[in-house]
C-alpha positions in Angstrom: -12.2 -5.7 -9.6 -15.6 -5.2 -8.0 -15.8 -2.2 -5.7 -19.5 -2.0 -4.9 -20.1 -2.1 -1.2 -22.8 -4.7 -0.6 -23.7 -4.1 3.1 -26.8 -2.0 3.8 -26.1 1.6 4.2 -27.7 1.8 7.6 -25.3 -0.9 9.0 -22.4 1.0 7.6 -23.5 4.3 9.3 -24.0 2.5 12.6 -20.5 1.0 12.4 -19.0 4.3 11.5 -20.6 6.1 14.4 -18.1 4.5 16.7 -15.1 5.9 14.7 -13.3 9.2 15.5 -12.8 11.7 12.8 -9.9 11.0 10.5 -6.8 11.5 12.6 -3.3 12.5 11.4 -1.8 9.4 12.8 -1.1 7.0 9.8 -1.2 3.9 11.8 -3.9 1.5 10.7 -7.7 1.2 10.3 -10.2 2.9 12.6 -11.2 1.0 15.6 -14.5 -0.9 15.6 -16.3 -3.8 14.1 -15.1 -3.2 10.5 -11.5 -3.3 11.6 -12.0 -6.8 13.0 -13.7 -7.9 9.8 -10.8 -6.4 7.7 -8.2 -8.2 9.8 -10.0 -11.5 9.3 -10.2 -10.8 5.5 -6.5 -9.9 5.4 -5.6 -13.2 7.1 -8.0 -15.1 4.8 -6.5 -13.5 1.7 -2.9 -14.4 2.7 -4.0 -17.9 3.4 -5.7 -18.1 0.0 -2.6 -16.6 -1.7 -0.4 -19.2 0.0 -2.8 -21.9 -1.1 -2.6 -20.7 -4.8 1.2 -20.8 -4.7 1.2 -24.2 -3.1 -1.1 -25.6 -5.8 1.0 -24.1 -8.6 4.2 -25.5 -7.1 2.6 -28.9 -6.9 1.4 -28.7 -10.6 -2.2 -29.1 -9.5 -4.9 -29.4 -12.2 -5.6 -26.0 -13.8 -9.2 -26.0 -12.6 -8.2 -26.5 -9.0 -5.7 -23.5 -9.3 -8.4 -21.4 -10.9 -10.9 -22.1 -8.1 -8.3 -21.2 -5.5 -7.4 -18.0 -7.3 -11.1 -17.1 -7.7 -11.5 -17.6 -3.9 -8.6 -15.3 -3.3 -10.1 -12.6 -5.6 -13.4 -12.9 -3.8 -11.8 -12.3 -0.4 -9.9 -9.3 -1.9 -13.1 -7.9 -3.4 -14.9 -8.1 -0.1 -12.1 -6.4 1.8 -11.8 -3.7 -0.9 -15.5 -2.9 -0.7 -15.4 -2.7 3.1 -12.4 -0.5 3.3 -13.3 1.8 0.5 -16.6 2.6 2.2 -15.0 3.2 5.6 -12.1 5.3 4.2 -14.4 7.3 1.9 -16.7 8.2 4.8 -13.7 9.3 6.9 -12.3 11.5 4.1 -9.1 9.5 3.5 -7.5 11.2 0.5 -6.6 7.8 -1.0 -10.4 7.2 -1.3 -11.6 10.7 -2.1 -8.7 12.4 -3.9 -6.3 9.7 -5.3 -4.9 12.1 -8.0 -4.0 14.8 -5.3 -5.9 17.6 -7.1 -7.7 18.8 -4.1 -4.6 18.8 -1.9 -2.4 20.6 -4.3 0.4 18.1 -3.8 4.0 19.1 -4.7 4.5 17.6 -8.1 7.9 17.5 -9.6 8.9 16.7 -13.2 7.3 13.5 -14.5 9.9 10.7 -14.2 10.8 8.4 -17.1 12.0 4.8 -16.8 15.5 3.8 -17.7 15.8 2.0 -21.0 15.2 -1.7 -20.6 18.0 -4.1 -21.2 17.1 -6.4 -24.2 16.1 -9.8 -23.1 16.3 -9.0 -19.4 13.2 -9.6 -17.3 12.1 -6.7 -15.0 13.8 -7.1 -11.6 12.7 -6.0 -8.1 14.7 -3.6 -5.9 14.7 -1.8 -2.6 12.7 1.5 -2.5 15.7 3.7 -1.6 19.4 3.7 -0.9 21.7 4.7 2.0 19.0 3.8 4.5 18.8 2.4 8.0 15.8 0.2 8.9 14.0 1.7 11.8 10.4 1.1 12.8 9.2 -2.3 11.5 5.8 -3.8 10.8 3.5 -4.3 13.7 5.6 -2.4 16.2 3.9 -0.4 18.9 4.7 3.2 19.7 3.2 6.5 20.9 3.3 8.0 17.4 0.8 5.5 16.1 -2.9 4.9 17.0 -2.5 1.2 16.4 0.5 -1.0 15.4 2.9 0.2 12.8 1.7 -0.9 9.3 4.8 -0.7 7.3 8.6 -0.6 7.3 10.5 2.7 7.8 13.7 3.5 5.9 15.6 6.3 7.7 17.1 8.5 5.0 17.8 12.2 4.6 15.3 14.5 3.0 15.7 14.6 -0.8 16.8 11.0 -1.2 15.4 9.4 -4.3 12.5 7.0 -3.7 11.9 4.4 -6.4 9.3 1.8 -7.3 10.3 -1.6 -6.0 8.8 -3.3 -9.1 6.9 -2.8 -12.3 3.3 -1.6 -12.0 0.9 1.3 -12.4 0.6 4.4 -10.2 -2.8 4.2 -8.5 -2.5 7.2 -6.1 -0.5 10.4 -5.8 -2.0 12.4 -3.0 -1.4 14.3 0.2 -3.0 15.9 3.2 -3.2 13.3 5.9 -0.8 11.7 8.4 1.1 10.0 5.6 1.9 13.4 4.0 2.8 13.2 0.3 2.4 9.7 -0.8 2.4 7.4 -3.9 0.7 4.0 -4.2 1.7 1.6 -7.0 -0.3 -1.4 -8.0 1.8 -4.4 -9.1 1.0 -7.3 -11.4 0.4 -9.6 -8.6 -2.5 -7.4 -7.4 -0.7 -6.0 -4.3 0.0 -2.3 -3.7 3.1 -0.6 -2.4 2.9 2.7 -0.6 5.7 5.3 -0.4 4.9 8.0 2.2 6.2 11.2 3.8 7.7 12.3 0.5 8.9 15.9 -0.1 8.1 15.7 -3.8 6.1 13.4 -6.1 7.5 12.8 -9.6 4.8 10.5 -11.1 1.2 10.9 -11.9 -1.9 8.7 -11.3 -2.3 6.2 -14.1 1.4 6.3 -15.1 3.1 2.9 -15.7 6.5 2.5 -13.9 9.4 0.1 -14.1 11.4 -1.4 -11.2 13.7 1.3 -9.9 11.9 4.2 -11.6 11.9 7.5 -9.6 8.6 8.1 -7.7 9.7 11.1 -5.7 12.0 12.4 -3.0 12.0 11.4 0.6 10.9 14.0 3.2 9.2 14.6 6.5 5.6 15.4 5.5 2.6 14.3 7.5 2.9 12.8 11.0 6.6 12.3 11.5 9.4 13.1 13.9 12.1 13.3 11.2 12.7 12.5 7.5 12.2 8.9 6.4 10.4 6.7 3.9 7.4 4.8 5.2 7.1 1.8 2.9 3.9 -0.4 3.1 2.5 -3.3 1.2 -1.3 -3.6 0.9 -3.9 -5.9 -0.5 -6.0 -2.9 -1.5 -5.1 0.8 -1.7 -6.7 1.4 1.7 -5.6 1.5 5.3 -6.4 -1.7 7.0 -5.1 -4.1 4.3 -1.4 -4.0 5.1 0.7 -7.2 5.1 4.3 -7.6 6.4 6.5 -5.8 3.8 9.8 -7.5 4.3 8.5 -11.1 3.7 6.6 -9.8 0.6 9.8 -8.3 -0.7 11.7 -11.5 0.1 9.4 -13.4 -2.2 10.5 -11.0 -4.9 14.2 -11.7 -4.1 14.7 -8.4 -2.3 16.2 -8.3 1.2 16.6 -4.8 2.5 17.9 -6.0 5.9 21.1 -7.4 4.3 
């Protein structure tokens, strides 16, 4: 994955001059021109992803599928470069402290996956249990600077929070409006975020299975009560979120049922 920001530094600094300092509200990308570019790239990526899936379902020639997949990766790379530069400049801990060392995040014992069932493919699952769905994707509210970027699962503090699918832990950090958070990168390239945790039980770089414990729910960061904020992103950074429930539905998971 390319992560080299290609735009001239002077243009980036001019764009960032319009941004406020990093706020505690975990609600979306900073306002300004890069946010508009990011939104366009998110839409372009999802259109490209849908095109790849359409071609595969139609048994299109392999070269045509590869070209479509290459286009999707190019869009993701452009979006990644843009958002990394913006979030690093703003001090987002996901960009500057992804292992949580500077924030002294509350780490619990390292979790271990359950033993796999022989011959059984990894399944996907909901991120927690005993929940009530509250704030959804794109909702407006006074607690957020922009629209809500994920799906909230109302649960009591200390409820186990688990990986929705197999992947690798990319981020275990704390110190902003999302509080204690974990981001997992999955095999399809998407990231899932689990925020406002009271404890983190995985480490950056650790491989996890579906249903493996990531930590415990809590009320850290910008919250009014304990809950899990679950988000799906194209990159690790704010500004690349996509609707989480349809994404889970493509994996055969339906939290609303």
